[in-house]
NUSE-95110 format. One record per atom (N, C-alpha, C, O): x, y, z. Coordinates in steps of 0.1 Angstrom, whole numbers, plus 5000, padded with zeros to 4 digits. Layout:
BEGIN
XYZ;...
//
This chain:
BEGIN
493651065463;495151015457;495351055443;494651015434;496851185443;496551185426;496950985418;497150875424;497051015402;496750915392;498350875395;498650765394;499450985399;500550965396;500950865413;501850785411;500550865424;499950795433;499450685436;499850615446;498650665427;497650525424;498450455411;498050335410;499450485401;500350415394;501050315402;501050195398;501850375415;503350365422;502150235433;502550115434;501350265436;500350175446;499950045440;499749935444;499950105428;498549965422;500049865415;500149745415;501249955410;502249875402;502949785413;503449675410;503149865431;503549805432;503149675439;503849575440;501349685443;500849545445;501049445434;501449325433;500749515428;501049415410;502349315414;502349195417;503249395415;504749355412;504549265427;504349145424;504549275437;504749175450;503649095452;503749025462;502749075445;501648965445;501848875430;501048775429;502348885422;502748815413;504948755417;505648675411;505148835426;506648775420;506448665435;507148565438;505148725441;505548585450;504748465445;505148355449;503548475435;503348375430;504548255421;504648135422;505248355412;506448295401;507548245416;507948125415;507848295425;508748235432;508348095443;509148005446;507048115447;506547955452;506347885444;506247775448;506047895430;505547795423;503847755415;503347675407;503247855424;502147895420;501047955407;499847955404;502647995400;502548085385;504148015381;505147995387;503448005364;504247995359;505148155349;504848265352;506148125340;505848275329;505448295325;505348415325;504248225314;503548235308;502648315314;502148415309;502448255329;500948285336;501348445340;500448525340;502648485343;502748655352;502948695334;502048775330;503748665323;503748755316;502148785309;501948885303;501348705310;499948715310;499448835314;499148925306;499448825331;498848935338;499449045332;498949135326;501049035335;501449185330;500749275314;500549395313;500549175304;499949215296;498749295299;498549415296;497749175305;496649265311;496749395318;496049495315;497749405330;497649475339;498049595334;497549695338;499049595323;499349715315;498349775305;498149905303;497649675298;496749775293;494949795302;493849825297;495349775315;494649805321;494950025328;494450135329;495949955330;496550045337;496950175325;497450285328;496550145314;496650255297;495650345300;495650465303;494950265299;493150355299;493050395314;492250475318;493650345320;493650445335;494550585329;493750675326;495350595327;496850675325;495850745316;495650855319;495250705305;494950805295;493750885299;493851005297;492350815307;491850875310;491950975322;490951055324;492850985330;493451025338;493851185332;493351295336;494951135321;495551255315;494851335308;495451445307;493451335301;492551385293;491951445302;492051565301;491351425311;490851425320;491651615331;491051725336;492651585332;493751685339;494051775330;494151895333;494351725313;494751845301;493151945300;493152065296;492151875305;491151955299;490752075315;490252185313;491252045329;491352115339;491952255336;491552365337;493252185331;494552275327;494252385312;494852485311;493152305301;492652415291;491952515297;492152635295;490952445307;490152585315;490352655327;489552725333;491752615331;492152735338;493152805335;493752865343;493452805318;494052905311;493052965302;493553065297;492052955299;491453045293;489853075302;488753095298;490353065313;488753145328;488953255325;488053315319;490553335327;490553475329;490653555318;490653675318;490853465304;490453565288;488753635292;488453755293;488253545293;486353555296;485753555285;484653615285;486653485271;486553485258;485253325257;484453325247;485253215268;484153145263;483253105274;483353105286;482553075269;481153005280;480852885281;480052845273;481452785293;481152675296;479652645292;478952725297;479052565284;477852505282;477952355292;477152365301;478452265291;478052145300;480152135308;481252135304;479452135319;480652135324;481651945320;482751915319;480551865320;481551725325;480851665306;480151565308;480951685298;480651605287;481351445286;482551425284;480651365287;481351225285;481851185267;481251245258;482751095265;483651065254;484250965256;485250975263;483750795250;484550705249;485850705228;485750745217;486450665233;487150655228;488450485222;489050435232;488650445212;488950325213;490450315212;490750275200;491450335219;492750345220;493050165218;492250075216;494950145218;495650075216;495749985227;496449875228;494650055237;495149975249;493649975257;493349965269;492750005243;491149965245;490350065251;490850175251;489150075256;488150155251;488350235262;488550175273;488250405262;488850465270;487450555273;486750595264;486950585288;485850705286;486750805296;487450775305;486350935291;486451045302;485251215300;484251225293;485751275306;484751395309;485251525305;486051565313;485051615295;485151715293;484251855293;483051845296;484751975290;483352095291;483252135277;484152145269;482252145276;481552195261;481552355263;480952395273;482152435257;482252565255;481152635245;480652565236;480852775246;480552865232;481252965234;481153025245;481953005225;482853135226;482453225221;482253215209;482153365230;481253425231;481253535218;480353595214;482553535215;482453665200;481853575188;480953635182;482353445183;481753405175;480753305175;480153235166;480553325186;478553205187;479253055185;478652955188;480853055181;480652865175;481252785193;482152805202;480152695190;480652575199;482052455197;482352415186;482452435207;483552385208;484052265221;483552275233;484952165219;485252075229;486852115228;487652055221;487052225234;488852285237;489952135239;491052125235;489452055244;490351975247;490951885232;491951865227;489251845230;489551755213;490051845205;490651785196;490251975205;490852085197;492752055206;493852005204;492552075208;494252055219;494751975220;495951985218;494451855222;495051745219;494251675206;493551585208;494551725194;494051645184;492651535182;492251515170;492151495190;491251415189;490451395178;489751495174;490351315173;489251265161;488251345159;487251315165;488251445150;486051495153;485951345148;486151265157;485651295137;485051195130;484451105133;483551055125;484751045144;485850915147;485450855159;485150955166;485250745166;485550685180;486950625180;487450555189;487450665170;489150545166;489750655166;489450755159;491450635182;492150735177;493450685169;493950575168;493550785165;494350815153;495650665152;495750585143;496150675163;497350555160;496850415154;497350335147;494950415164;494550265158;493950285147;493250195142;493950375142;493250405124;494450365113;494450295103;495450445118;496950395115;497250295110;497650265099;496850185123;497350015123;496249975115;496449905105;494550045117;494249945102;494549975084;494349885075;495050115083;495250145073;496050005069;495849895062;497450055077;498649945077;498349815076;499049775067;497549725081;496749585079;495549555064;495149455060;495249695060;494049655053;495149595039;495049515030;496349695042;497149655026;496949515026;496649475015;496949445032;497149295034;496249205031;496349115023;495049235040;493849145046;492849235041;492749355038;491649125041;490249205043;489949295050;490749285059;489249395055;489049525062;488149455075;488249495086;487449325070;487049255083;488349225097;488549255109;489149145084;490449115096;491249215097;491749225108;491549325087;492249455097;491549465109;492049425120;490249545107;489249575119;489449505130;489549555141;489549335126;489649275139;491149255147;491149235159;492249255139;493649255145;493849375151;494249385163;493649525141;493949605144;493749715160;494349805166;492549635163;492449735177;492449575189;492749465186;491949645200;491649565207;490249505211;489749395211;489849615212;487649575211;487349605195;488149655186;486149555192;485849505181;485349705175;484949815181;485649665160;485049775152;484749725141;485149615138;483949785131;483349715120;484549715106;485749735106;483949695100;484849715083;484949815078;486049835073;483949905078;483450035076;484350135081;484650235075;484750095095;485550205104;487350215095;488250295096;487350085087;488650045077;488850125069;489750205067;486950105061;486850185049;487150335050;487750405043;486650355064;486250535063;487650595065;487850715061;488850525071;490150525075;491050565059;491750665056;490750475051;490850485036;490750565033;491450645027;489650565036;488350695029;489450855030;489750925021;489750865042;490650985052;492050975044;492551065036;492250925045;493850895039;493750945020;494750995016;492650925011;492950925002;493650834994;494050724998;493950874982;494850834975;496450874980;496750994982;497150814981;498750794983;499050854970;498250844961;500050924970;501050944957;501850824958;501750764969;502650784949;503450734942;504950794952;505850724958;504750904952;506050964958;506350974974;507251034980;505550904977;504850874993;506350895000;506850995006;506950744997;507750694999;509250785001;509350864992;510150785008;511550875009;512450884997;513350815001;512650924987;513050934980;514550894979;514850904990;515750864970;516950734976;517850894973;517251004971;519250864973;520350934973;520550964956;520450874948;520951104954;521251134939;522551054936;523451034944;522651004924;522850844913;522950924905;521950944899;524051014900;524351084887;524850994879;524350994868;525850884882;526550794874;526150634867;526850554861;524750644870;524350544863;523350554851;522250594850;524850494841;524350534832;523150474820;522850534809;522650344825;521250284823;520350204832;520650114840;519250244825;518150214839;516950104832;516750084820;516550064839;515049974832;513949944841;513949904853;512849994830;511650044833;510149884828;509449874819;510249784842;509249704836;507849734841;507449774852;507149714829;505349724831;504349614825;504649544816;503249624834;502549554834;500549624837;500049734839;500149484837;498749554844;497849474853;497649354848;497249494864;496349414868;494649384864;494249484858;493749304865;492449304858;491949324869;492549244876;491049404878;490649434887;489049404885;488349464877;488649314892;486849304891;486549414901;486949414913;485549514895;484549634901;483249554910;482849434911;482949684916;481549644923;480149624913;479149574917;480249684899;479049664892;479949524883;479449504872;480749464886;480349374877;481449374861;481449284853;482049484859;482949484852;484049494855;484049484867;485449524852;486749534852;487649684849;487449754839;488849714859;489649774856;491249774855;491849714864;491649824848;493449804844;493749834859;493249934863;494449784869;495549874871;496649864869;497149754869;497450004864;499149954862;499849944865;500250054870;500849824867;502049894872;503649864865;504049764858;504249984870;505549994866;506750014879;506550034891;507849984871;509149984885;510149984879;510349894871;510850074881;512250194877;513150044886;512749984896;514550024880;515849924882;516549974877;516350054868;517849944886;519350004881;519649854871;519949844859;519349784879;520349654871;519649474877;518449474882;520249384876;520149274885;521349204891;522449224885;521149144901;522149064907;522048944912;520848944917;522548844914;522448734915;522148724925;522548834931;521348604937;521348544947;521248414943;520548374935;522148334950;522148204942;521948164926;522248244918;521448054923;521848004909;519948044902;520048084890;518948034906;518248094900;517448214905;516248234901;517748274911;517248404917;517948534915;519248514916;517748634913;518148754911;517448864915;516248854912;517648964921;517649064928;517149254923;518049334927;516449294919;516649394916;516949494918;515849554919;517949614920;518949724924;518349794920;518149814908;517849874934;517449994937;516050034927;516050134919;515149944930;513949964924;512450034930;511950014941;511950094921;510850194925;510050184919;510250174907;508150144926;507750134918;506450234918;506350334925;505750194911;504150274909;503350224904;503650124897;502350254906;500750234904;499750324902;499950444903;498750284901;497550384896;496650304880;496850204873;495750404879;494750344867;495850434855;496250384845;496050574858;496450664849;497850614841;498050494842;498550684834;499750684829;500850734840;500750844846;501850634842;502750664852;503850734847;504850714855;504250814835;505150824830;505650964835;506850974837;504751074837;505051174841;505451184854;505851304855;505451104866;506051064876;507150974876;507750934886;507350934862;508850844868;509450914856;510350854850;508851034852;510051114846;510951214858;512051274858;509751174865;510451344873;510951274882;511851344888;510851134887;511351044897;513151054895;514151074902;513151014880;513850954870;514951074870;516151054875;514551214864;515351384869;515751424881;516651504883;515051364890;515451414906;516451294906;517451364904;516751164906;517551084912;519051094908;520051114915;518651064887;520051004880;520051154874;519751254879;520451134860;521351254851;520651254840;519751344838;521051144830;520851134819;520750994814;521350974802;520150854820;520450764816;520050704805;518950744802;520450604796;519750554787;518850434797;519150354807;517650464789;516250354796;515850304789;515450374779;515650154787;514750034785;513849984790;514149904799;512649994788;511349964789;510749854785;510149844774;510749724795;510149624790;508749614787;508149694795;507849554779;506349534788;505849464775;506649474765;504649384774;504149364766;503549404750;502949334742;504049524751;503549644739;502249654739;501549644729;501849674750;500449754755;500849884745;501949904742;499849974741;499950104739;500650194748;501750244746;499750214759;500050284772;501550264777;502150354783;502150124775;504050144777;504250204765;504750314763;503850104757;504550204743;504950314745;506150344744;503750454751;503650534748;504950644760;505050764762;505750494764;506550584775;507850694767;508450794772;507950644753;509050674749;508850824741;509750864734;507650874742;507450994745;507651094756;507651214752;507751064767;508251124775;509451084781;509851164789;510051004780;511150954783;512250944776;512550864768;513351074782;514451074770;515550934766;515650834772;516050964760;517050814752;516350684756;517050584758;514650664757;514150574757;514150474747;514450504736;513750314749;513150204736;512150124746;511850104758;511750084736;510849954741;511149794733;511249754721;511149764746;511049584742;510349544749;510049564761;509849404733;508849334741;509649224749;510749174745;508949174761;509749104773;509348934765;508548924756;510048854768;510648714772;509048654775;508548604765;508348664785;507048614787;506048634776;505848554768;505648714776;504748754768;505348694752;504448664745;506448664747;506648634737;506248484734;505848434723;506448424745;506748244746;505248254749;504648154746;504648324752;502948274757;502648274743;502348164738;502748434734;501948394724;502748304709;502448344698;503648204710;504748144708;503347994706;502547944698;503748004720;503047844724;500947864721;500047774720;500748014720;499348004717;499647984702;498447964699;500147974691;500347994681;500447814676;500047764666;501147764686;502147624682;501247544689;501247434682;500247524700;499447484709;499747374709;500447384699;499947234713;500547124716;501847014709;502446894709;501747194700;503347114691;504247214694;503947324698;505747164694;506947244696;507247384692;507947394681;507047474697;507447624691;508647634683;508947724675;509347514687;510847554678;511047604668;512147674666;510247584660;510647584643;509847784642;510147864634;509047794650;508447944649;509548044661;509348164663;510747954667;511948064672;512648064670;513648134675;512547954657;514347924647;513548044639;513748134647;513048094632;512248214622;512248374630;512248484625;512448354647;512748474645;514348504648;515048594644;514848394655;516248374655;516548454643;517048564643;516248384633;516648404621;516548554613;517348604605;515248614618;514748734619;513748734601;513848804591;513348664602;512748554588;511348554590;510748454594;510648664588;509448684588;508248594578;507148564581;508848564568;508248504556;508348374566;507248344572;509448294569;509348174577;508648124586;508148014586;508648224593;507748254605;506348244604;505648194612;505848314590;504548284583;503648224581;502448224584;505148094568;504447994565;504747884582;504047794585;505447924587;504747804599;503347824607;502547744612;503247964606;501947974609;500447924606;499447904612;501247894588;500247894579;499947744584;498747704587;500947664584;500747564586;500047484600;499547364600;500247574610;499547524618;497447584615;496447564621;497847624609;496347674609;495647524597;494647474599;496447494589;496347374579;496047294587;494947254587;496947244599;497147154609;495747104611;495147004606;495347204621;494347274631;493247414628;492847514635;492747374614;491547464615;490747544624;490147654624;490747454631;489647524644;490347604651;489647664660;491347634651;492447704664;493247814651;494447854651;492247834643;492447964632;492248084640;493248154639;491348124649;491748254652;492548294665;492848394670;492848144670;493948164683;495348194678;496348224684;495248164665;496648134658;496648224654;497448294661;495848304643;495948494639;496348554648;497448604648;495248574660;495948634674;497048644673;497748734668;497748494680;499448564679;500648564672;501748584675;499648534657;500948554650;500648704641;501148734631;499948764647;499548914648;500148974658;501049054656;499848934670;501249004686;502648964680;503549044685;503248874671;504748844674;505248974657;506249044654;504048964650;504049064638;504649204642;505749264641;503449224647;503449384652;504449424663;504649544665;504949344671;506249354679;507649334676;508549344684;507649294663;508249204654;510149284661;511149204663;510249394662;511549424666;511549424676;512249334680;510749504686;510849454698;511049334705;511349334717;510849254699;511249104703;512549064696;513248984701;512849114687;514149104680;515549124691;516549054691;514949274702;515649314705;516449234721;517549214726;514549204724;514549084735;515148984730;514948914740;515848884720;516748774712;517648814717;518148764727;518248934709;519448964711;520348994727;521549024728;519548984736;520149044752;519048944764;518749004775;518648814762;517848734770;517848764778;516948814785;519448724783;519548754799;519548894804;518948914815;520148994799;520249154808;518149194805;517549274812;517449124795;515949184795;514649104801;513449144801;515348914806;514248874814;514148954823;514949014830;512348944825;511549024826;510948904842;511048784844;510549004849;509848944863;508149054864;507449064874;507949094855;506749174854;505449074860;504649134868;505048924858;503948874864;504648874874;504148964881;505748834880;505848784896;505248904901;504148894906;505949054902;505349244905;504249204903;503649174913;503649174891;502049204894;501849144904;501449194915;502048994900;501348904915;501148934930;500348914938;502849014929;502348984942;502149114951;501949114963;502349254939;502049344940;500449364945;500049354956;499549404933;498849374929;497649304933;496949324943;497749194923;496749014929;497249004939;497349114943;497648944946;497248894958;496448964970;496148914981;496249054968;495349154973;494249184968;493349144975;493849264954;493049324945;492649204942;491449204945;493049084936;492249044924;492648904927;493248854917;492748814939;492948644940;492148624943;491848504942;491148704950;490748604962;489048674957;488348704966;488348684944;487148724940;486348834950;485348834957;487148914946;486249014952;486049054947;486149004935;485449214949;484149344939;484649454948;484149484959;485749524943;486249644945;485349814942;484549814932;485349914948;485350054940;486350074934;487450014938;486150154923;487350234917;488250284923;489350284918;487950374939;488550454949;489750354956;490950364959;488550254957;489050184970;490450084966;491350044974;490450054950;491049954946;492550004945;493549944947;492450144941;493550254937;494850274948;496150284947;493550254964;493750304973;494350224978;495350274983;494250054982;495249944980;496249944975;497249934983;496349944961;497649914958;498450054959;499650064954;498050144965;498950254965;499750264981;500850314982;498950214991;499250155001;500350055006;501050045016;500149934988;501549854988;503149874984;504349854987;501949924973;503350054965;504250144970;505150204964;503450144990;504450274996;504950195001;506050245004;504750055005;505349935014;506449885004;507549895007;506149834996;507349794985;508149864982;509149814977;508150074982;509350144983;509950164992;510750244991;509750065007;510650085021;510050185027;510650245036;508550225024;507950385031;507250255041;507150135039;506650375057;506050305064;504750335060;504350425053;504050225066;502550315059;502050305073;500950335072;502250265085;501750325096;502150475101;501450535108;503450525097;503650675100;503150795094;502750905097;503350695077;502650775068;501150805071;500750925072;500350715073;499050725076;498950785091;498250885093;499550735102;499450855112;499851025111;499451125118;500451015105;500951165098;499751255091;499551385092;499251185085;497851175075;496951235081;496451345078;496551115096;495151125102;495751235110;495251325104;496151265116;496951335126;496451525120;495751605126;497051545107;497051675101;495751695096;495451805095;494951595092;493451575091;492551635101;491751735100;493051535114;492051545123;492251725131;491351785137;493651775128;493451915132;493151975128;492652085133;493051955108;492552085100;490652105103;489852205103;490351905108;488751895106;488351885118;488051765120;488251955130;488051965145;486151995141;485752075133;485651935146;483952055141;483852105159;483852055171;483752275149;483052375156;482052385160;481752495166;
//
């Protein structure tokens, strides 16, 4: 009996048995649902194994007349983890006569993974889950049989560092005259005990109100990584837009300020979150209003007098007050720009850093490898930009499998 007849016979028997149990009250819908799920899983494993073995037979019949391969083994077994569970099948092991190389033609022709016992769609599912949860949990939920967290790490290593350009680009928008960029960084703990800065920047066209307190960024595009993102951002802007004016909001760090040397018609503005943070550092438990008023009045001397007064009242806070004072003075012009356009320049960088980076990379007491942290950051960036992580990973993995089949 061939596989098609087996499927028909098994399916008919299964349907009749469970239909009788359902209508006689011996089984509930939940019971039948679970039975169907188990049946489909079992049937899927049988079908995949049979198809692979029949494909091996078809390959043999194709190459046999050519006399270019010598069969070394007729039925070497292999086990793979698939979405249906673990399957085992047998295939031929060949030696190519003119080159002397040994190969499994079935593995080549069907693009079976050469260096893993896990089928590519399951590997892609691991990568998809790993962006949101630990490697151990991703291994647990991505496959129907147990695999190790090292397997998840191996998949991410094969993917490499995903480019920020992986998600599909939007259509060109040449009429947009103004863009905004917000930038900040997250400090990610490394396995060696130190930490590294992962940078995040995102481009958007503006903000749309959603309710009384919430605003959504329009046409947002996220970039992450250890290096300077400005070249990639410049290429993105040139591809999608014409020549918009660009406002860059951040804490005034040198790497953020350097954006103006990459991006034409751009200026840096100090974001309000960091302004208020350092005003509070100066004021301590007292009100920040006198300091804020000096900023509004563009009066540096009055601002410094207020800071000096804080030091006289709280001399033990001298270092903290001086740091805050120096920050404000160093970024005075950028802060003035923010003060004049507070609604337009309201920053959301802290929320984005927390959501995209910290939630996975620095909020759980983890220690990362340098490459591992950036890979996870880029997976989350791909998803944030509207990309399909599973499809992207699957395309990469199947391409790599076809390139690196063991000969």
